[in-house]
C-alpha positions in Angstrom: -0.1 -0.1 -0.1 2.1 2.6 1.6 -0.5 5.6 0.5 0.3 9.2 2.1 -2.4 10.1 4.4 -1.8 13.2 6.0 -3.4 13.0 9.6 -4.5 16.7 11.5 -5.0 16.0 15.1 -5.2 18.6 17.8 -5.3 15.6 20.7 -1.9 13.9 21.1 -3.0 10.4 22.2 -6.0 10.6 19.4 -3.0 11.5 16.9 -1.1 8.9 18.2 -4.0 6.1 17.8 -4.4 7.2 14.4 -0.9 6.9 13.6 -0.3 3.5 15.3 -3.6 2.3 13.4 -2.7 3.5 9.7 1.1 2.1 10.0 -0.4 -1.3 11.3 -2.0 -1.2 7.9 1.0 -0.4 5.8 0.0 3.2 4.9 2.1 6.1 5.4 0.8 8.3 8.0 2.3 12.1 8.2 0.8 14.0 11.7 0.6 17.1 12.9 -1.0 19.3 15.3 -0.2 22.5 13.4 -2.6 24.2 10.9 0.2 26.2 9.0 2.5 22.6 8.8 -0.4 21.0 7.6 -1.0 23.4 4.4 3.3 23.3 4.0 3.0 19.2 3.8 0.3 19.4 1.4 1.9 22.0 -0.5 5.3 19.8 -0.4 3.7 16.1 -0.7 1.5 14.2 -2.7 -1.4 12.8 -0.3 -3.5 10.1 -1.1 -6.1 11.1 1.7 -6.4 13.5 4.5 -8.1 12.9 8.1 -9.0 16.4 9.1 -9.8 17.2 13.3 -12.6 19.6 13.0 -11.6 21.3 16.2 -7.7 22.0 14.9 -7.4 25.7 15.9 -9.6 26.6 17.7 -12.6 25.1 15.5 -11.7 26.4 12.2 -11.1 22.7 10.6 -13.8 23.5 7.7 -11.4 26.5 7.2 -8.4 24.5 6.5 -10.7 22.0 4.8 -11.9 25.0 2.4 -8.3 25.4 1.6 -7.7 21.9 0.7 -10.5 21.6 -1.5 -9.3 24.7 -3.5 -5.8 24.4 -3.6 -4.2 22.8 -6.5 -2.1 20.7 -4.8 -5.1 18.7 -3.1 -8.6 19.3 -5.1 -8.4 15.7 -5.7 -7.5 14.6 -2.4 -10.3 12.5 -0.3 -11.0 14.4 3.2 -12.5 12.6 6.3 -13.8 15.1 9.0 -13.1 14.1 12.6 -15.4 15.9 14.4 -17.4 14.7 17.7 -21.6 13.8 17.9 -23.0 17.1 19.8 -21.3 19.4 16.8 -24.8 21.2 15.3 -26.3 20.2 12.3 -25.4 23.3 10.7 -22.0 22.6 11.0 -22.3 19.4 9.4 -24.1 20.7 5.9 -21.5 23.3 6.0 -19.0 20.4 6.0 -20.9 18.6 3.6 -21.5 21.6 1.0 -17.9 22.2 1.4 -16.8 18.8 -0.3 -16.1 16.2 2.6 -15.8 12.7 1.7 -16.6 11.3 4.6 -17.5 11.8 8.5 -15.8 9.9 11.6 -16.9 10.5 15.2 -14.9 10.6 18.0 -14.5 8.1 19.9 -14.4 6.1 16.7 -14.5 2.7 16.1 -11.3 1.4 14.5 -13.1 -0.8 11.9 -14.9 1.7 10.6 -11.9 3.8 10.0 -10.7 1.7 8.2 -13.4 0.9 5.7 -13.7 4.4 5.3 -9.9 4.9 4.7 -10.1 1.8 2.5 -12.9 3.2 0.4 -11.8 6.9 0.6 -8.2 5.6 -1.0 -10.1 2.9 -3.8 -11.8 6.9 -4.8 -8.7 8.4 -5.0 -7.2 6.1 -7.5 -10.2 6.4 -9.3 -10.2 10.1 -9.6 -6.6 9.7 -10.8 -7.3 7.3 -13.5 -10.0 10.1 -14.1 -8.0 12.8 -15.0 -5.7 10.8 -17.1 -8.5 9.8 -19.1 -9.3 13.7 -19.5 -6.0 14.0 -20.2 -5.9 11.7 -22.8 -9.0 13.2 -24.2 -7.8 16.4 -24.6 -4.5 15.1 -26.2 -6.6 13.6 -29.1 -9.0 16.3 -29.2 -6.4 18.5 -30.1 -4.7 16.0 -31.9 -7.7 15.8 -33.9 -7.9 19.6 -34.4 -4.0 19.7 -35.9 -4.9 16.9 -38.1 -7.6 18.5 -40.0 -5.0 21.4 -40.9 -2.4 18.3 -42.7 -2.4 16.7 -46.3 -3.6 14.3 -47.4 -0.8 11.6 -47.4 -1.5 12.1 -43.1 -5.4 10.9 -43.9 -5.1 7.6 -42.5 -3.2 8.5 -39.4 -6.3 11.1 -38.7 -8.7 8.5 -39.1 -7.1 6.3 -36.5 -6.7 8.9 -34.1 -10.7 10.0 -34.5 -11.5 6.3 -33.4 -9.7 6.3 -30.2 -11.4 9.8 -29.5 -14.9 8.3 -30.6 -13.7 5.2 -28.5 -13.8 7.3 -25.6 -17.0 9.4 -26.5 -18.8 6.1 -26.8 -17.8 3.6 -24.0 -18.8 3.5 -20.6 -15.2 3.8 -18.7 -16.4 1.8 -15.6 -17.8 -1.2 -17.3 -15.9 -1.3 -20.7 -19.7 -1.8 -22.2 -20.7 0.8 -24.9 -23.0 3.6 -23.4 -26.3 4.9 -24.2 -25.4 7.0 -27.4 -23.9 4.1 -28.7 -26.4 1.6 -28.0 -29.0 4.2 -30.1 -26.9 3.8 -32.8 -26.2 0.6 -33.2 -29.7 -0.4 -32.4 -31.1 1.5 -35.2 -28.8 0.1 -37.8 -29.9 -3.4 -36.2 -33.4 -2.6 -36.8 -32.5 -1.5 -40.3 -31.3 -5.1 -40.8 -34.4 -7.1 -39.7 -36.3 -5.0 -42.7 -34.1 -7.1 -44.8 -34.2 -10.1 -42.7 -38.0 -9.8 -41.9 -36.8 -10.3 -38.2 -38.0 -9.6 -34.6 -35.3 -8.3 -31.6 -35.9 -9.8 -28.4 -34.6 -6.5 -25.9 -33.8 -7.4 -22.2 -33.2 -4.8 -19.6 -31.1 -5.8 -16.6 -31.2 -4.0 -13.3 -29.1 -5.2 -10.0 -31.7 -5.2 -6.8 -30.9 -3.3 -3.8 -27.8 -1.3 -5.6 -28.5 1.6 -2.8 -28.8 -0.7 0.1 -25.1 -2.6 -1.0 -23.7 1.1 -1.6 -24.9 2.1 1.9 -24.0 -1.3 4.0 -20.8 -1.3 2.0 -19.7 1.3 -0.1 -19.8 2.8 -3.4 -16.9 0.6 -4.5 -18.7 -2.9 -3.2 -21.6 -1.8 -5.7 -19.2 -0.9 -8.4 -17.0 -4.2 -8.3 -20.7 -5.8 -8.4 -21.1 -4.1 -11.6 -18.1 -5.3 -13.1 -18.8 -8.7 -12.3 -22.5 -8.8 -13.5 -21.1 -6.8 -16.7 -18.1 -10.0 -17.1 -21.5 -12.1 -16.5 -23.2 -10.5 -20.0 -20.3 -10.5 -21.4 -20.3 -14.8 -21.5 -23.9 -15.3 -22.2 -23.9 -13.0 -25.6 -22.8 -13.2 -28.8 -20.9 -11.0 -30.7 -23.6 -10.1 -33.0 -25.9 -9.1 -29.5 -25.4 -5.4 -28.5 -24.9 -4.9 -24.9 -25.1 -1.7 -23.3 -25.2 -0.1 -19.8 -28.0 2.0 -20.9 -28.2 4.3 -17.0 -26.7 4.1 -13.8 -28.3 0.7 -13.3 -30.2 -0.6 -16.0 -28.1 -2.7 -18.5 -29.7 -3.3 -22.0 -29.2 -6.3 -24.4 -30.5 -6.5 -27.7 -30.5 -9.8 -28.8 -30.2 -10.3 -32.6 -31.7 -13.3 -34.5 -33.2 -15.0 -31.0 -36.3 -16.8 -31.7 -38.8 -15.6 -29.0 -39.5 -18.7 -27.7 -35.8 -19.1 -26.3 -35.8 -15.9 -24.2 -36.8 -17.8 -21.2 -33.5 -20.1 -21.7 -31.4 -16.6 -21.9 -32.6 -15.1 -18.7 -32.2 -18.4 -16.8 -28.6 -18.9 -18.0 -28.1 -15.2 -17.4 -29.2 -15.9 -13.8 -27.6 -19.2 -12.9 -24.2 -17.2 -13.6 -25.2 -14.6 -11.5 -26.3 -17.1 -8.8 -22.7 -18.0 -8.7 -21.2 -14.7 -8.8 -20.7 -13.6 -5.5 -18.1 -11.0 -3.8 -15.7 -11.4 -1.6 -15.3 -8.0 0.2 -13.2 -7.0 3.0 -13.6 -10.3 4.3 -17.2 -10.5 4.1 -19.3 -12.7 1.2 -22.2 -10.2 -0.8 -24.5 -12.0 -3.0 -26.8 -10.5 -5.3 -30.1 -10.9 -7.6 -31.2 -9.2 -10.7 -34.6 -8.2 -12.4 -35.2 -8.4 -15.9 -38.0 -6.6 -18.4 -38.2 -8.1 -21.9 -39.5 -6.7 -24.9 -39.4 -7.6 -28.7 -39.3 -5.4 -31.3 -41.3 -7.1 -35.0 -40.4 -6.6 -38.2 -41.8 -3.2 -40.1 -41.2 -2.5 -43.6 -40.1 1.1 -42.9 -38.7 2.9 -39.2 -38.4 6.4 -39.0 -35.0 7.6 -36.6 -37.3 9.6 -34.3 -39.4 6.9 -33.3 -36.5 5.1 -31.6 -37.6 5.8 -28.4 -40.8 3.9 -28.6 -39.0 0.8 -29.7 -37.2 1.1 -26.6 -39.8 2.4 -24.0 -41.4 -1.5 -23.7 -38.6 -2.8 -22.0 -37.6 -0.2 -19.8 -41.7 -0.4 -18.8 -41.1 -4.3 -18.4 -38.1 -3.7 -16.1 -40.2 -1.2 -14.0 -43.3 -3.7 -13.5 -40.2 -6.5 -12.5 -38.8 -4.4 -10.1 -42.1 -3.7 -8.8 -43.1 -7.1 -7.6 -39.7 -7.5 -6.4 -36.1 -8.6 -6.0 -35.2 -11.3 -8.4 -38.1 -10.8 -10.7 -38.7 -11.3 -14.4 -41.9 -9.2 -16.5 -42.7 -10.0 -20.2 -43.7 -7.1 -22.0 -47.6 -8.3 -23.3 -46.9 -7.6 -26.7 -44.0 -10.7 -26.4 -46.1 -13.9 -27.1 -44.6 -17.2 -27.9 -45.6 -18.5 -31.3 
């Protein structure tokens, strides 16, 4: 690990305890009781996390929090505020408005501290990766702007760079699946193919049950890992010609190309069987999850109108809504899908 964690705490006994706990977990704690020294350290060192005493410098912890959140060296560094439970709600709300990434009340539970530190450090890692992607996107955009002015000799290089940039725009960065925009584009092309082949498309929309509860109980990182596990399930159970996308935060859309509508239940059973075995081991605990599914289909038509594509998607979203109303691990089939 060896992540740098700045601990700003005016009480010597608490400061020593934080340092001992963090070192025991192989982190690198940097301890101080001083506001000014904390600012100097933050400007001279690369920090992965800050534990900040709300009472530092005669209860001026929020001023220091505001400094950390606005200076360039610590803008993306998560900050956990250390406070006592008797604080007024106005103080907590002000801290939330300033952008704290966690709140630990003193006296604190050691395991709660470790879980919060681990969660914030993972957030920090995601933030750093996100910044790299932004820089990469900016670089690619600048490259594209420059390439528009080059001669025809460099045209092929220009197209390759354009494809890389388009991939960033069309892919959901968290799961690696197509995003909603790309799904609509590919689904539109697929619909026009049905005109040629006179076939139907089975649409399935999946949602992970109780994702908000998982976030509340285990944290956002655990929820994200579950989404990645379910993404792997979808990749294993679909074919190359199917379209898979993260349609919304907790909606995964699959367009099954040239699937007999009598076979959708077998496919859903296959996906569910993989999910049943797809548990997550997280901080010594086993987390299992279920999925709800909405099913619809798009019938062959002689003509499609691009402006009407939302109408082709609406039935499967309604089916998923009805499935979730029935409870966890539910399946709802849109009434227009009739087995023949």
